C-alpha positions as CSV (number, residue, x, y, z in Angstrom):
1,M,29.2,-42.5,-110.8
2,S,25.8,-41.1,-110.1
3,R,24.9,-38.7,-107.4
4,R,22.8,-41.3,-105.6
5,R,25.6,-43.8,-105.4
6,R,28.0,-41.2,-104.0
7,Y,25.4,-40.2,-101.4
8,R,24.9,-43.8,-100.4
9,D,28.6,-44.3,-100.1
10,I,28.9,-41.2,-97.8
11,I,25.9,-41.9,-95.6
12,G,26.0,-45.7,-95.7
13,D,23.3,-48.1,-96.7
14,N,23.3,-50.0,-93.4
15,E,22.1,-47.0,-91.3
16,D,18.6,-47.4,-90.0
17,P,16.9,-44.0,-89.8
18,M,14.9,-45.2,-86.6
19,S,18.0,-46.2,-84.7
20,G,18.4,-42.8,-83.1
21,L,14.8,-42.9,-81.9
22,A,15.4,-46.3,-80.3
23,N,18.5,-44.9,-78.4
24,L,16.4,-42.0,-77.1
25,F,13.8,-44.5,-75.8
26,D,16.5,-46.4,-74.0
27,V,17.8,-43.2,-72.4
28,A,14.3,-42.3,-71.3
29,M,13.7,-45.7,-69.8
30,A,16.9,-45.6,-67.9
31,F,16.1,-42.1,-66.6
32,A,12.6,-43.3,-65.5
33,V,14.1,-46.2,-63.6
34,I,16.6,-43.9,-61.8
35,L,13.8,-41.6,-60.8
36,L,11.8,-44.5,-59.4
37,I,14.8,-45.7,-57.3
38,A,15.4,-42.1,-56.1
39,F,11.8,-41.8,-55.1
40,A,11.8,-45.1,-53.3
41,F,14.7,-44.2,-51.1
42,S,13.4,-40.7,-50.4
43,S,10.0,-42.0,-49.2
44,H,11.1,-44.4,-46.5
45,L,10.5,-47.4,-48.7
46,P,13.7,-49.2,-47.5
47,E,12.4,-49.2,-44.0
48,L,9.1,-50.8,-45.2
49,L,11.1,-53.5,-47.0
50,S,13.4,-54.4,-44.1
51,E,12.2,-57.2,-41.8
52,E,13.8,-55.7,-38.7
53,S,12.4,-52.2,-38.9
54,N,9.3,-50.8,-37.2
55,V,7.5,-48.0,-39.1
56,T,4.3,-46.0,-38.5
57,I,2.9,-43.9,-41.3
58,I,0.0,-41.5,-40.8
59,K,-1.9,-40.5,-44.0
60,N,-4.1,-37.4,-44.0
61,P,-3.5,-36.5,-40.3
62,G,-6.5,-34.8,-38.6
63,E,-8.8,-35.4,-41.6
64,E,-11.9,-37.6,-41.7
65,D,-10.2,-40.1,-44.0
66,M,-7.1,-40.4,-41.8
67,E,-5.3,-43.8,-42.1
68,I,-2.6,-45.3,-39.9
69,I,-0.2,-47.9,-41.3
70,I,1.9,-49.7,-38.7
71,K,4.7,-52.1,-39.6
72,E,6.2,-54.1,-36.8
73,G,8.7,-56.6,-38.1
74,K,6.9,-58.7,-40.8
75,E,3.4,-57.7,-39.6
76,I,1.6,-54.8,-41.2
77,K,-1.6,-53.3,-39.8
78,H,-3.8,-50.8,-41.7
79,L,-6.1,-48.8,-39.5
80,E,-8.8,-46.4,-40.7
81,M,-10.5,-43.7,-38.6
82,T,-14.2,-43.9,-37.9
83,N,-16.7,-41.7,-36.1
84,K,-17.6,-44.5,-33.7
85,T,-16.6,-44.0,-30.0
86,A,-15.0,-46.9,-28.2
87,G,-15.8,-47.6,-24.6
88,G,-14.8,-49.9,-21.8
89,K,-12.8,-50.1,-18.6
90,G,-9.1,-49.3,-18.6
91,K,-6.2,-47.5,-17.0
92,I,-4.8,-44.1,-17.7
93,L,-1.4,-44.6,-19.3
94,G,-0.3,-41.0,-19.4
95,T,-1.1,-37.5,-20.6
96,A,-0.4,-35.9,-24.0
97,Y,0.4,-32.2,-24.2
98,K,0.5,-30.1,-27.4
99,L,3.1,-27.4,-27.2
100,E,2.9,-23.9,-28.9
101,T,5.4,-25.2,-31.5
102,G,2.9,-27.9,-32.5
103,E,5.0,-30.7,-31.0
104,I,3.1,-33.3,-28.9
105,I,4.7,-34.7,-25.8
106,Y,3.5,-37.8,-24.1
107,V,4.2,-38.2,-20.4
108,P,3.6,-41.7,-19.2
109,V,2.1,-42.4,-15.7
110,D,4.2,-44.5,-13.4
111,L,2.1,-47.7,-13.6
112,E,3.9,-49.5,-10.7
113,R,3.0,-46.6,-8.4
114,D,-0.6,-46.6,-9.5
115,D,-0.9,-50.4,-9.1
116,K,0.4,-50.1,-5.5
117,N,-2.1,-47.3,-4.7
118,E,-5.0,-49.4,-6.0
119,N,-3.9,-52.5,-4.0
120,S,-3.5,-50.5,-0.8
């Protein structure tokens, strides 16, 4: 028996030298899918996919290119900030206060009381 024949008998002729690389590719793809799923659940994506949930997302708050995404049920609105000033007649709905901690508190005005005062 020659050396080559013994080596083939030990290693096996049916082994594909690239099969290990294919297994590594499969593991890498599975890992990537798991990362995508983890990212989706950590970034409030389930709320965006649910028909019952209401979600508001503010991108780049306080910047010139600020965007607001509002999802109410199945309807999604995308608002972009502009430098244009809106005008018209309206009513005061309340007052917003910014605290030292950075929190913003909205205090609504009692609209029924204001309507009674205007009609009197």
